[in-house]
Phi, psi and omega in degrees: 000131183292160183297327182272001178078007184270199180289142182210163170252145168105207204258168178275163180289152179279160180266029179070220186277350179287126184290155178240132176272119179281114178274079190303320184296322178289314183299313182297318181295317181290318178300317180297317181294322181280343179269347182292163176235111000283152178286154177243129181299149184234140176235120176263118186236139179176178180295162176300134175083005187279350176113013181296313182294325178296317178294319178300320179296320180295319177296316179300317180297316181297312181288331174296319177295336179273005175104358178287145172268126185269129174250098184276134179227123179243116180271139180232142179301325182294337182253012187295335181254012177259115182304129180060021180299320181292329182268359184304316179299323180289313182291339180270005181288164184298339181301330184248021187297329184275358180255117186280319186279131182296321179298320178292325176299317179297317180300319180294316179302314182293326178292315181297310184289319183295324182290336183231053189306319185288353180265356186237163171218118173278129177237110187246113178270133182059053183307323180298345181265006178298142170291162188299319183291317179294320179297321179294319178296319177300315180301316181296316182297322181279312187287316187269315187263348179069032179287130177301136185219134177239122182238155170238155179208138175274148182304323187282353182262123178289139179264118184226180172062213184301327179294318177298325180296323177300321178292316183295329181271010176056045178256002186227137171262128182259129174246117179274131183258132169256178177290177177297151173290167178299318180296320178294322178296317178299316182296317180297315179296320179299317180291324179288316187274344181081007179197168179295137174287147174300140183306321179296323177295314179301313181298315183296314181292322180291317179295324182288322186258346187052034177079009179288116186299322181295313180299318180298315180300314183295319179296315183291316180296321178296320178294321178296317181296328183262011175071030182254032175237122182208153182285158174215168181299340184243023177124172182284134178261135175239114180267083182272107188291306182199164177292142178299156184301322184291335175285315177302325181296342181293340180245359184301323181297319180294322181286331181296338182275356182286144172285172183299316182294315179299317182294320180298316179296317179298324178293323175297318177294325181298327181266342190221023179285152358288142189259120181289140182299331181294342179273357180271131178281157182301323184282001178255355186292324178295321178295321177299314180301320180293320179294321177295316180297328180278356180077016180268331180239141177231164174277130184244148177075194180304131187299327183291338179276333174068028177297144184250146178210155174292145188294336178207145180303333180296332175297316180297317179300315182293319180295316180291328178295336180276000180249142172280174186301318181295318181293322178297319178296321179297317180296321180295317180294319179297315179297319182298317180301316182292320182289321178298327181294341183274347170053054174234137186308312182298318181287326176297317178299313178301318181296318179295322177296319179296317178296320178296315179296332179280356178092009179285151178269119183269153176292153181303313181297325178294320179295317180295316179297316182296321178296315179297319179295314181299319179297318183294329181263005173091006178266076190285333176295314177295322179299316180295319180298312180297320181292321177299319178294324178294318178298316179296318182294322181294324178054223177246001184263335182292159176304149182304321181297319180293320178296323178294314182296324178296317180288326176299316178297319180293317180300317180298317180293316180296321178300315180296327181278355178086010177273075194290316182295315180295322179299316179301317181295320181291318177299320179299316177299317181297319180297319179296319179295318179295321179295318182287341182288347173093186186302330182289352183245020182295326178293326178292321179295321177299320179296320177297313180297325179298307182293320180294321177297317178298318178300313184292316183289318189264313183277325178271349186052047180227067184297328179297318179297320179297315180298312183300317181291318183291319180296326182296337182255358185304319183292343180271356183256159175277173183305321181295320179295317178297319180296328178293322185276331191301317179299322179290323176300320177298316180297315183291327176294321176296316178300328180277000177082025181275112183288345178272002186291329183212144179253121170265165179301107178084138176286138179299138179271195183297330180280353183083016182258125178296148176266209188228022192276329187259172180288147181304136175090343179056217174273090189302323175262010205298148181229002185077008178270172180297117183298338179282347184279352179231165182288155177287159183302327184291333184261358180289147177223169172058216184301325180297318179295320179294314181294325176296320179295319179296316179297317179297319179296319181296312181298314181294319181296313185294334179267005177082009180272077191291329178293315178297320179298318180297322178295320179294319178299317179299322179290325184276334188302314181294339183274344188297310182293325182292335187238028182295337180291329180265321182234077188294340183254018183300316181301317181294323177294321175294322177299319178301320178293322177300315178302312182291329175297316177297318178299312181298326180275004177078013180267068188291325179296318178294319179297317181294315179298320180299314181293318181296322179296319183280350178269001184297330178265100187286352182253004176290153178299338182271004186302315181295325178303313186280332172296318177298314182300316181290323176298321179297318178298312182295323179302308184286341174276357180080010179269070190294326181286339171277325182291323188297308180296326179291321179294317177298316179296320180301319180299313181296317182293323181284333171297325182283311181218123179212102177255013184242348186075030184259003180299312179302308176302324180292320177299315180294325178295316178299323177295321179297316179297314180299319180298318180291331180275006179076033179240071187296327181296316178294318180299314180295321180296321178292315179299328180291342179282347183280120180267181184300322179299320177295314189290344174289336183283125184298330178298321177289318178307313183293311184290321178296325177297321176299315180300313181294326178296317180291327174297319178294317181296331177299334176258017180061028178263080184291328182298313178296318180302313182291328178293319179298311182293318182299315180296319180292319179297318178298319179292319179297320178294321180299324181266003174076015182269069193287328185295305180289329178297321178296321178296319177295322177300331179296332175293322176297321177299312183295334179276002177092017183252032183303326180302323183284341188243350186298314182293318179298316180294325176297321177294318178301316183295320180298321182284313188276314182078002183281156188298315185298311183293321179299317179295321178295323178297318179293324178294316178300321179296317180296319178294316181301320184269000183051044184266097184297316182298314179296321180297316181290329175292324182282332189309311179297326178291320178299316177296322182296333178266012172091009181255059184299322181296317176295321179300316181296314179296325179294318179293320178298318178295319180298325179299322177291318182292334185271016184312121179090348179263094193300319181297315179292321179297317181297316180296320179297318181294321178298312180297321178298318180298315181296312183292327182293344179294331184241338184272128173266118182290139176303143183286120170236040190261016181299325178297318178296321179298311184293325179296325179278353179078021179275141170287166180299320179296318177298321180297314179298316181292321178299315179298317180296316179296322178293337176275010178075017173288141179281158181303320180297318180295319179296317182298316181296320182291324183267352179073034178233177180277160176298322179298319178298317178300313182296324177294318177298318180297321178300319177296319179299312180302318182294314184291325182269349179071037179245160187261348182178190186293325181297314179291326178297319179299317179296319183296323186256013186305320183290344181258002184265000000 
């Protein structure tokens, strides 16, 4: 908007250093509608601060750059009763200086704009607040002259008069605006803070603002001004205390109109939402209906449950701001009494939190229970707070067992929060207390050792240390305690690369193929300990039975015995909820096995849908697990540009929370994707992050070998690539991890080494019988024999099990083998065309880069630009300035002889 408020060409002012998220889908749609002939007026509607004006400014800038003259109109409530008040800045511009009468100025404006309607764009901010005369002029320009018009409107403003008439006459398209998505919120915070936000910070800010950009900006800026922004090992923390008063004031008027009963009910929701309908008294139902009708309360969660919540967090802030401390405590106590009466774990936890927030003194057992519940549902900060209070409450007078349980809860929470040293000290104290408590506490000591072992193996990446400590106490435990620990000891021994940790049928021979000598499944929960020292699987109960089922499922899954794995999952599933206090992540571990069973059985669509469904909660402790799973699917499907952001995200999420030991495999997976995308520096940097503890894990061994193989193949060094894969496959077979080993062997097939892997894969298939390994064995055989007909017959099956990239390479190879066989050649070309639509071929373009004289940095930037990444996005990812990116691009255009990004995309298409 020009300084004088008159007619102008071009763009809106920038918001300074605060980043702006470009809502491309909205901007493009509105620009297209306003550029059409005839143009259709557009209305952007949504809550205050949601980004309507920002999008309108972007649309104005785009159309201004296309030659449109922008006519900006800003409506204000203060001028709503002043005739032509909204148009005063335009009518007062120098263009109309020689016309004294305001009416004649308006007539002249309408004549100028109306005669050249397609050359102008009316941009009206807060259209419902237009004065009557300005609204009438707007109606004439749109209705009579067809002038393109873009309007914004806030939800709380009623649309009346001429603007409403435009809607009634169907002359306007309305776009309703919601807040930013979670991903957009994360991106905005990352750009503002210069680093990833800590997940708890992201969750808190997103829940508080519901993605409203204005609210988010105010919270972050207020935190910055008061020094409440600081780095942490898992991202930047923003301690945003509350929304500023002027933001709360945006809803104060609506709340001021509530009656006493409605306000009281709303205050209860403010402290205890979501509110179960069973906690509502009969005499409050009318008030609830009124709040819903006013748009202050909405139904939350499954509709049949009818849980109630305030429509926006700002309502809760405003309601609580209107209460003094005593009144807030009273509302919390009242809500707690009602929730406790419903006797449901989730509501009991909420009630205890409310009582705690109100300053009530909770019983020791209640604090310990609340900490365990919070830990199980992923609220580890609340878990740590409750556990610290339990430790303080227990003091030195409480029974040793109670003091131990309080420290066990605290150690688990601290481990999840990344406070590793303090967690170790607390676990050590808990173990000493359990030992001193005597024979009656042996089950408690086993529980301490279980959690401490998980902490050491997964958070410390020291599985050998976990095994040594747990084995050292086995003789001090009863059979049930030993049975609880044995499956985890087996897992940690496998992670440490101990080949005696589990017995598969037959010891792998030199070829890496299991034989047939032992019973199927080996020691399914096995630890290499004396089998007579623990109870048999049939007599196990409680947590020991659950952990045994999880261990059995893991062993069967990794060896490709999917039917046995499914039976183990079925046995463990009913026990998961019953034993969540001891094994809080049991359901997620069983889910991981279900996913891998689907992968092994070739049901890739089901596996992907399963993972996507479980990834819906981005703040769950399992978020990194499912990002990793989906990245793995995209990698083998050849969707490298989908795999890369997921692999990077998985690494960040697993650094934050990892109860599976998948951080190492995720780092190696991200390196593999980078290597295939022709980004060797990133791949090498990721591989350098793997420490000895990671590299002992066969899953890491396999995935890192794939990454190194693709790095070698980028330089046409097939010998090194095959050596890397061959060594990893032999190690994987030795440890019985046949499912992932077969996938790694597929890289060897694609590198032309099918002869080296065909026999091993045939042995894996004979033992496991699962679809994925069997199909890979048949594929290796077709490559070994250069059998074009068999390869083309297999290609759709290979694609069907999710290995589209292998399918494409197999078809390309078949085309060479079918030389002169026209039917096979024709079929190969058809299949190649279909597969090439979705598969991104691994980059082996270093020769092309060098031939063009591009540096490695120029090559990386050229590829990114050809993928339609913006200069700013490239700069942020590479840690350089936008100017540096543009300078590199200028060199690229000159060296390649192209005129811009469109030609660059065409030039590099084979490398994308």
